[in-house]
N, C-alpha and C positions, 0 to 999 in steps of 0.2 A: 504494500500500500504506500502510495506517495503522491506527490504533486508533480505533474508534468506541465512544464511551461514552454511555450513556443514564443520566440521573439525575433524580430528582424527578418521575417520571411520575404523572399524575393517575389513570390507570387502566391496564389491560392493553393492550398493543398491540405494534407492530413498526415498524422503521425500514428503509428501503431507501436505499442510496447508489448514485448512477448519474451518468453523464455528462449534463450539462444539455441538450446538443443532441440527445439521443436520447429516445425515449419511456421512461417509467418502467417497469422490469421488473415482472413479477407475482410476484416472490419477495422475501423479506425478508433482510436481512443480520443482523438482531438482533431477538429477541423479548424482551418484558419484562412484568413484573407491576407493579401499582400500588405506588408507593413504593420500587421496587427501583433499585439502581445496578448496572449491568452493562456490561461492556466485552468487545469481541472484535476480533480482527484482521480487516480487510476489505481485499480486493484489488479496486480499482475504477480504471478508466482514465479520467482527465479527458477532456473533449471537446477539440476542436482549439484552443479558446480557453483551455484550462487550467482549466475550471470543473467543479466537482462540485456535484450537488444532493442534498439529503436530504429524503425524504418520511417523515413519521411519521403513524401512524394515531390517535395520542392525544397530548394536550398533554404535553410533556416538555422537558427541557433536553438538548441534544446537544453533545458535545465531540468534535472531530475532531483527532487528532494525526497529522499526515502523517509517515510514516517513510521513504518512498522516492518518487522521482519516476518511476522506471521499474523494471522488474524487474531491471535490471542495475546501475544506478547508484543507490546509496543515500546518504543523508546523515543527520545527526542529526535526531531527531524535532522537528517544528515544529508548535505548536498553531495551526491555521488557522481554527478555529471553536469558539466557546464561547458558548452562548446563555444561560447563567446570568446573572443580574443583576450578578454580580461578575466575569464573564468578560471 
């Protein structure tokens, strides 16, 4: 469980978060427009190695703030991905 933020997209598109060891699903977690900054809560289970993958259909910066490791045990939010040049 975490917050997925998209910022500085070059065009309209979408992002999907998924366990890296599995095939990418055909559904998006967040949709965005050019120049938009948008965030949403996303529930995604990491693969057995603890890895998450993010696929985006348009060039954009992605920020992932992980809020929980499981549905039961939560902890303080931790930024695990920030693709911005300053991230």
